[in-house]
N, C-alpha and C positions, 0 to 999 in steps of 0.2 A: 368712420364718418360720424360727426356729431349731428344728431337729429334735433335735440332740444336742450336748452340750458335754462334752469330756473333755480330758485332758492330751494334748499332742502326742507321738506316739511317735517313737522313733528309727528310722532306716532298717531295714526288715525286722521291726520290732517290731509286734505286734498289741496294740491297746488295746481291750479288751473290757470293757464295763460291762453287768452283768446287767440293770440297769434298762432299757436300750435294747431288750431282747429280750422283755420281759414280755408285751406284747400278743400277739406271735406264739406264745409259749409257752403262753398261756392257751388257744389253739386246738389246740396240739400239746403237751399236758402230758407226754406220754411222752418228749419230747426233753430235758426239763430234767435228769434224772439224769446224762446224758452231755454236757451242754452245756459247752463250753470257757469260756463266760462265767461259769458257776457255779463252775468251778474257779478262775477268776481272782478272783471275789468271795470265795471261801473264803480264798484266798491273801492277799488284801488285808485281810481281817478284816471286810469289809462283810457277809458272810454268816456269822453267828455260830453257835456251838453251840446257842444258844437257838432260832435259826431251824431248825436241824437237828432238835432235839427236837420242835418244833412239827410239822415235816414228817412225822416218824416217827409221832407220835401221830395226825395227821390222816389219813395213809394207813391206819393201823391201824383207825381208826374209820369212815372214809368210803370206803375203797378207794384204790387207787393214783391213778386219774385224778382223782376228786373231791378227794382229799386234796392232790394237787399243785396243783389249781386253787385250793384254799383258801389254800395257801402263797403262790401268785402274787398272790392278792388282798391278802394281808397285805404282801407285798413292795411292791405298788403304793401302799400306805399311806405308805411312806417318802417318797413324792413330796410329801405335804402335811403330814406330821407329823415331828417330830424323831425321829431314830433311837433315842435313849434311851427316849423315850416309847413307841415301837412295841415295843421289846424288853420294856419293863416291862409293856406291855399283853399281850404273848404270855405272859409268865410268870404274870400274874394270871388270864388266861383259862384257862391250863392247870391252875392250882391249883383253879379252879372246875370243872374237868373238861370244858371246852369247847374245841373246835377251830374254832368259828365265827368267820370273819374279822370279822364285825360286832361280836362281843363283844371281840375284840382291839382294834379301833379305838375302841370305846366306853371300854374300860379305858385305852387310850393317852391319850384326851382327858381322862379323869378324872385321870390323872397330871399332865397339863399344868395343869388347873384347880387341882389341889392345890398345884402350884408357885406359881401366881398367888395362891392364897388366902393363902399365907404373907405376901404383900405387903399384905394388907388390914389396916388399922388398926382395932382394936376400938373401938367408941364407947361401950361400957358396956352395962349391963343395960337391957332394954326398960322404959321409963318411960311411964306413961299421963299425958297432959296433960289436966287437967280443962277441959272446954269445954261450952257449953250445947248441947242437942240442936238439930238444924236445924229451921227452921220454913218454911212456905210463904207467909207473910204477904206478902212482897214480890211473889210471883207472883200472889197474889190481887188486889193493887192493879193489876197489869197487865191482868188480865181485866176489871176494873171500867172501865178507861179505853177498852177496845175496844168496849164495848156502847153 
């Protein structure tokens, strides 16, 4: 079973990927602000200013511990959703005044669906096709044969 995949480091170099620590940080959210993995994620651009704005807003609204857990939940969404969609989801949720990770994920999925919707070929206006109303005559004949 593969536990983690990352670039091979040079001798003496630390390769820290924030994603590898999220489950532990969910239990110890107070460790996130000083985490070396967070500093590495910021330096690499994986942890964006949008993530920071969400974190500040979440801590302000929910408190430090719950706000940090909300951020961690959003960061976990990066495992299953494209980064651009998660970031757009964060922005949309914050515009709506929400720091709920569920709202972020919902908005992220809406962004993905909107991208796919542009690939849909319109088939024209809804047209009613005239057809006769259904009847049960055929079923009545079945009943007659069973008696």
